[in-house]
C-alpha positions in Angstrom: 10.6 -21.7 -18.2 12.6 -18.8 -16.7 16.2 -19.6 -16.0 16.4 -22.4 -18.6 17.7 -20.1 -21.3 21.0 -19.4 -19.7 21.4 -23.0 -18.7 20.7 -24.1 -22.3 23.3 -21.5 -23.6 25.8 -22.8 -21.2 25.2 -26.4 -22.2 24.7 -25.7 -25.9 28.0 -27.4 -27.0 27.0 -30.6 -25.2 23.5 -30.7 -26.8 23.7 -32.7 -30.1 20.5 -34.7 -30.0 16.9 -34.0 -29.2 17.1 -36.1 -26.1 19.9 -34.0 -24.7 17.7 -30.9 -24.9 14.8 -32.8 -23.2 17.1 -34.0 -20.4 18.2 -30.3 -20.0 14.6 -29.2 -19.7 13.8 -32.0 -17.1 16.8 -31.0 -15.1 15.7 -27.4 -14.8 12.2 -28.4 -13.7 13.8 -30.4 -10.8 15.8 -27.3 -10.0 12.7 -25.3 -9.9 11.1 -27.7 -7.4 13.9 -27.3 -4.9 16.4 -29.9 -6.1 20.0 -29.5 -6.9 22.3 -31.8 -8.9 25.0 -33.7 -7.2 26.6 -35.4 -10.1 26.4 -38.4 -12.6 26.3 -42.0 -12.0 24.7 -44.2 -9.3 27.3 -43.6 -6.7 28.6 -40.3 -5.2 32.0 -39.0 -6.3 34.7 -37.0 -4.5 34.1 -33.3 -3.6 30.4 -33.4 -4.7 28.2 -30.4 -3.9 24.7 -29.3 -4.9 24.5 -27.2 -8.0 21.9 -25.8 -10.3 24.1 -26.6 -13.3 24.5 -30.0 -15.1 27.7 -31.8 -14.2 30.4 -32.4 -16.7 29.8 -35.5 -18.9 26.1 -35.7 -18.2 25.3 -36.3 -21.9 28.1 -38.9 -22.4 25.6 -41.9 -22.7 22.8 -40.9 -25.2 20.8 -44.1 -24.3 20.8 -43.9 -20.5 21.2 -40.6 -18.7 22.0 -41.0 -14.9 21.9 -38.1 -12.5 21.6 -37.7 -8.8 19.8 -34.8 -7.0 19.3 -33.7 -3.5 16.7 -31.3 -2.2 17.8 -27.9 -0.7 16.6 -29.0 2.8 18.5 -32.4 2.4 15.2 -34.3 3.1 15.3 -36.1 -0.3 17.9 -37.6 -2.5 16.8 -38.7 -6.0 18.5 -41.0 -8.5 17.2 -40.2 -12.0 17.6 -42.5 -14.9 16.3 -41.3 -18.4 16.2 -44.3 -20.7 15.7 -43.9 -24.4 13.4 -46.5 -26.0 13.1 -45.8 -29.7 11.6 -42.2 -29.9 10.5 -42.1 -26.3 12.2 -41.3 -23.0 11.3 -43.3 -19.8 12.1 -41.4 -16.7 12.7 -43.6 -13.6 13.2 -41.7 -10.4 13.8 -43.1 -7.0 14.0 -41.4 -3.7 16.8 -43.0 -1.7 15.5 -41.6 1.5 12.0 -43.2 1.3 12.6 -45.8 -1.4 9.7 -44.4 -3.3 9.8 -44.8 -7.1 8.1 -42.7 -9.8 8.0 -43.4 -13.6 7.1 -41.1 -16.5 7.2 -41.8 -20.3 7.7 -38.9 -22.6 7.7 -38.7 -26.4 10.7 -36.7 -27.3 9.1 -35.2 -30.5 6.1 -33.8 -28.3 8.4 -31.3 -26.6 11.6 -30.9 -28.7 12.0 -29.5 -32.2 15.1 -31.4 -33.4 15.7 -29.0 -36.4 16.1 -26.0 -34.0 18.6 -27.3 -31.5 20.7 -24.0 -32.2 17.8 -21.8 -31.3 16.6 -21.9 -27.7 13.5 -19.9 -28.6 12.3 -22.6 -31.0 13.8 -25.8 -29.6 11.1 -26.4 -26.9 7.4 -26.7 -27.5 4.5 -27.6 -25.2 6.5 -26.5 -22.2 3.4 -26.2 -19.9 2.6 -29.7 -20.6 6.1 -30.8 -19.9 6.1 -28.9 -16.5 2.7 -30.5 -15.6 4.0 -34.1 -16.4 7.1 -33.7 -14.4 5.3 -32.1 -11.4 2.4 -34.7 -11.4 4.5 -37.7 -12.4 7.7 -37.2 -10.3 7.5 -34.3 -7.9 4.1 -35.0 -6.3 4.6 -38.9 -5.8 7.9 -38.6 -4.2 6.9 -36.0 -1.6 5.8 -36.9 1.8 2.2 -36.6 3.1 2.9 -33.4 5.1 4.5 -31.8 2.1 1.4 -32.5 -0.1 -1.2 -31.4 2.5 -2.9 -28.2 1.5 -4.2 -25.6 3.9 -7.9 -25.4 4.5 -9.3 -22.5 2.5 -9.8 -19.3 4.5 -13.3 -19.1 3.4 -14.2 -22.3 5.2 -12.3 -21.5 8.4 -13.8 -18.0 8.7 -17.3 -18.8 7.7 -19.7 -16.9 10.0 -22.1 -18.9 12.2 -25.2 -17.5 10.6 -24.0 -18.8 7.1 -24.7 -22.3 8.2 -28.3 -23.0 9.1 -27.4 -26.1 11.0 -25.4 -24.3 13.6 -26.8 -22.6 16.6 -25.9 -19.0 17.3 -23.3 -18.2 19.9 -24.6 -17.3 23.4 -24.8 -13.5 24.2 -21.9 -12.6 26.4 -22.6 -11.6 30.0 -23.0 -7.8 30.4 -23.9 -7.1 26.8 -27.2 -5.9 25.5 -29.6 -8.3 23.9 -29.8 -8.0 20.1 -32.8 -6.1 18.8 -35.8 -8.1 17.7 -37.0 -8.1 14.1 -40.3 -6.5 13.5 -43.2 -8.9 14.0 -45.3 -6.9 11.7 -44.2 -9.0 8.7 -46.9 -11.3 7.5 -44.5 -14.1 7.6 -43.5 -13.7 11.2 -46.6 -15.1 12.7 -45.7 -18.1 15.0 -42.1 -17.6 14.5 -41.1 -17.6 18.2 -43.1 -20.7 18.8 -41.1 -22.6 16.1 -37.8 -21.3 17.1 -37.2 -22.0 20.9 -33.8 -20.2 20.8 -35.4 -16.7 20.2 -33.9 -15.9 16.9 -37.2 -15.1 15.3 -40.3 -13.2 16.2 -44.0 -13.4 16.0 -45.4 -15.8 18.6 -49.0 -16.8 18.9 -49.3 -15.2 22.3 -49.9 -11.4 22.3 -47.0 -9.5 23.9 -48.0 -5.9 24.2 -44.4 -4.9 24.9 -43.2 -6.3 21.5 -46.4 -6.0 19.5 -44.8 -3.7 16.9 -47.0 -0.8 17.9 -45.6 2.3 19.6 -45.4 2.1 23.3 -44.3 4.7 26.0 -40.8 3.1 26.4 -41.4 0.9 29.4 -38.5 -1.1 30.5 -39.5 -4.0 32.9 -35.8 -4.5 33.9 -35.9 -1.2 35.7 -38.8 -2.3 37.9 -42.5 -1.5 38.1 -43.3 0.9 41.1 -45.4 -1.0 43.7 -45.2 -4.2 41.7 -41.6 -5.3 40.8 -38.3 -4.2 42.2 -35.5 -3.2 39.8 -33.7 -6.1 38.3 -36.6 -8.5 38.7 -36.9 -8.9 35.0 -33.6 -9.7 33.1 -32.7 -7.2 30.3 -34.0 -8.3 26.9 -36.3 -11.0 28.5 -39.8 -11.5 27.2 -42.1 -10.1 29.8 -45.8 -10.7 29.8 -47.3 -8.1 32.1 -49.7 -9.3 34.8 -51.3 -5.9 35.3 -51.7 -2.7 33.4 -48.5 -0.7 33.0 -49.9 2.7 32.7 -52.3 4.7 30.6 -52.0 4.7 26.9 -50.6 1.2 26.7 -51.5 -0.3 23.3 -53.0 -3.6 22.5 -55.3 -5.9 24.5 -55.0 -6.6 28.1 -53.5 -10.1 28.8 -56.0 -10.4 31.7 -58.8 -10.3 29.1 -57.7 -13.6 27.5 -60.1 -16.5 28.3 -58.6 -19.2 30.5 -57.5 -22.4 28.7 -60.4 -24.9 28.0 -63.1 -22.4 28.9 -65.3 -23.8 26.1 -64.7 -27.5 27.1 -67.9 -28.7 28.7 -66.0 -31.5 30.5 -63.6 -29.2 32.2 
């Protein structure tokens, strides 16, 4: 609890009971969360100003400690009452700005060693638990929804489209080259294009000599076919089923050799 040690040293003369040390620790937790003490009592006094220190006379009543706080941005004003009930301290905190109320009950012996009030390094115990109780029981309930909202993790906002199988890939921008096709020679690529109408896979059931996976002489239909297609007739990257031989040495079967649909149907 960085910063509590000098505060404790400054208030050592006023700390005579275990509950005094606990109030001192609670005060510093409020300071750490952006609050400053205005003074004691329910009503404001003359010449009050926000301070990280405890005001004079804060420990006068050992049964009921009453302190007022204001946030550094002036958005919240708290009225804290620490009430001793046997060996426990009941913290009742009201935000006068929103009228919200928060309550926390602490067993003094769980956080204070009464026999070590003179030694700061031994007087407090279970400090992390105390900080958690104050943060979850007082700070969080009195904050507004906007203050409690957390930012969406970067990993969710920046997730790439291809990491989500339910999202469609973005369209290819105009003037850019179409992405290269994966090799259809994979035994698992058969029928892939027939299952994926968006063209993200390969391996259709119709033989495409230009994308058969075998070497071809680098024919680009988008540049035109002399005597058959003018340049630009086939969009770049489009699937193109030739309707006539494209030159000597072209691998694969000729699409014109495929039988017509229903050739073996006697009723056709």
